[in-house]
One Martini backbone bead per residue (centre of mass of N, CA, C, O) as a GRO file, in nm:
protein
  108
    1MET     BB    1  -0.619  -0.537   0.679
    2ILE     BB    2  -0.637  -0.189   0.724
    3TYR     BB    3  -0.550   0.089   0.523
    4SER     BB    4  -0.426   0.415   0.625
    5ILE     BB    5  -0.299   0.728   0.655
    6HIS     BB    6  -0.381   0.740   0.965
    7ASP     BB    7  -0.168   0.481   1.042
    8ILE     BB    8   0.067   0.667   1.020
    9GLN     BB    9   0.350   0.732   1.179
   10GLU     BB   10   0.535   0.948   1.303
   11ARG     BB   11   0.867   0.916   1.217
   12SER     BB   12   0.851   0.683   1.010
   13PHE     BB   13   0.915   0.483   0.760
   14ALA     BB   14   0.638   0.505   0.621
   15GLU     BB   15   0.645   0.808   0.602
   16GLY     BB   16   0.900   0.827   0.428
   17CYS     BB   17   0.769   0.673   0.192
   18TYR     BB   18   0.525   0.865   0.149
   19ASP     BB   19   0.694   1.126   0.102
   20CYS     BB   20   0.937   1.009  -0.113
   21ASP     BB   21   0.773   0.788  -0.272
   22SER     BB   22   0.674   0.627  -0.544
   23ILE     BB   23   0.504   0.389  -0.684
   24ARG     BB   24   0.744   0.279  -0.845
   25GLU     BB   25   0.939   0.259  -0.605
   26LEU     BB   26   0.762   0.068  -0.432
   27ALA     BB   27   0.739  -0.158  -0.644
   28ALA     BB   28   1.046  -0.213  -0.653
   29ALA     BB   29   1.082  -0.276  -0.353
   30ARG     BB   30   0.878  -0.511  -0.329
   31SER     BB   31   1.084  -0.686  -0.543
   32SER     BB   32   1.284  -0.668  -0.299
   33GLU     BB   33   1.506  -0.644  -0.080
   34PRO     BB   34   1.575  -0.529   0.200
   35ASP     BB   35   1.724  -0.246   0.314
   36ALA     BB   36   2.001  -0.227   0.509
   37ILE     BB   37   1.999   0.090   0.564
   38ASP     BB   38   1.712   0.104   0.668
   39LEU     BB   39   1.726  -0.091   0.903
   40LYS     BB   40   1.934   0.073   1.053
   41THR     BB   41   1.821   0.360   1.058
   42TRP     BB   42   1.520   0.259   1.164
   43ASP     BB   43   1.508   0.008   1.335
   44ILE     BB   44   1.428  -0.250   1.156
   45THR     BB   45   1.274  -0.507   1.021
   46ALA     BB   46   1.214  -0.684   0.740
   47ASP     BB   47   0.913  -0.708   0.799
   48GLU     BB   48   0.861  -0.397   0.855
   49TRP     BB   49   0.950  -0.313   0.573
   50THR     BB   50   0.761  -0.472   0.399
   51GLU     BB   51   0.498  -0.361   0.520
   52ALA     BB   52   0.543  -0.062   0.468
   53VAL     BB   53   0.563  -0.073   0.156
   54GLU     BB   54   0.288  -0.212   0.105
   55SER     BB   55   0.108  -0.001   0.250
   56VAL     BB   56   0.189   0.244   0.091
   57LEU     BB   57   0.123   0.150  -0.182
   58LEU     BB   58  -0.180   0.098  -0.133
   59ILE     BB   59  -0.251   0.386  -0.050
   60LYS     BB   60  -0.168   0.530  -0.311
   61LEU     BB   61  -0.356   0.371  -0.497
   62ALA     BB   62  -0.618   0.458  -0.352
   63GLU     BB   63  -0.582   0.770  -0.391
   64GLN     BB   64  -0.611   0.756  -0.711
   65ARG     BB   65  -0.934   0.656  -0.638
   66ASP     BB   66  -1.060   0.809  -0.390
   67ALA     BB   67  -0.972   0.643  -0.142
   68ASP     BB   68  -0.950   0.590   0.203
   69GLU     BB   69  -0.918   0.264   0.186
   70VAL     BB   70  -0.738  -0.052   0.233
   71ARG     BB   71  -0.768  -0.408   0.146
   72VAL     BB   72  -0.669  -0.759   0.213
   73ASP     BB   73  -0.755  -1.044   0.137
   74SER     BB   74  -0.708  -1.388   0.178
   75ALA     BB   75  -0.673  -1.408  -0.156
   76GLY     BB   76  -0.550  -1.095  -0.235
   77GLY     BB   77  -0.762  -0.898  -0.262
   78VAL     BB   78  -0.837  -0.573  -0.355
   79HIS     BB   79  -0.980  -0.319  -0.142
   80PHE     BB   80  -1.188  -0.030  -0.168
   81ASN     BB   81  -1.284   0.278  -0.014
   82GLY     BB   82  -1.536   0.435  -0.213
   83PRO     BB   83  -1.662   0.613  -0.487
   84MET     BB   84  -1.861   0.354  -0.625
   85PRO     BB   85  -2.108   0.181  -0.797
   86ASN     BB   86  -1.982  -0.118  -0.682
   87SER     BB   87  -2.039  -0.081  -0.399
   88ASP     BB   88  -2.105  -0.161  -0.101
   89GLU     BB   89  -2.283  -0.081   0.183
   90ASN     BB   90  -1.969   0.018   0.300
   91GLY     BB   91  -1.783   0.104   0.029
   92TRP     BB   92  -1.676  -0.157  -0.092
   93TYR     BB   93  -1.430  -0.265  -0.354
   94LEU     BB   94  -1.296  -0.443  -0.607
   95ALA     BB   95  -0.990  -0.364  -0.771
   96ALA     BB   96  -0.832  -0.652  -0.735
   97THR     BB   97  -0.690  -0.979  -0.706
   98SER     BB   98  -0.408  -0.810  -0.690
   99VAL     BB   99  -0.130  -0.625  -0.663
  100ASP     BB  100  -0.013  -0.704  -0.936
  101GLU     BB  101  -0.265  -0.624  -1.097
  102LEU     BB  102  -0.270  -0.322  -1.012
  103LEU     BB  103   0.012  -0.257  -1.133
  104LEU     BB  104  -0.053  -0.331  -1.423
  105GLU     BB  105  -0.271  -0.100  -1.452
  106GLN     BB  106  -0.071   0.132  -1.389
  107SER     BB  107   0.128   0.070  -1.643
  108ALA     BB  108  -0.086   0.099  -1.889
   0.00000   0.00000   0.00000
């Protein structure tokens, strides 16, 4: 799946996360159980909550590197689409082998 800021629907839980939460807050949320208040307030499932938190986190990490889109491959590798010397012919490059590795780089 490819994630982009353009994919976030207006007035959605994901938009609320994008507008109000930092990368640090999203990373902490990603490591926790879905928030019961969020589930009830936004009328979403635990899976929808988890997907929104993960996708917004990835979008924010991509934006830090001036990338327009982000995708995660079947092995968990995180790829960004943006201006980098090692990009493939379509503009994609491997940013990290996992979301966790990307977050470790972020905190360093």
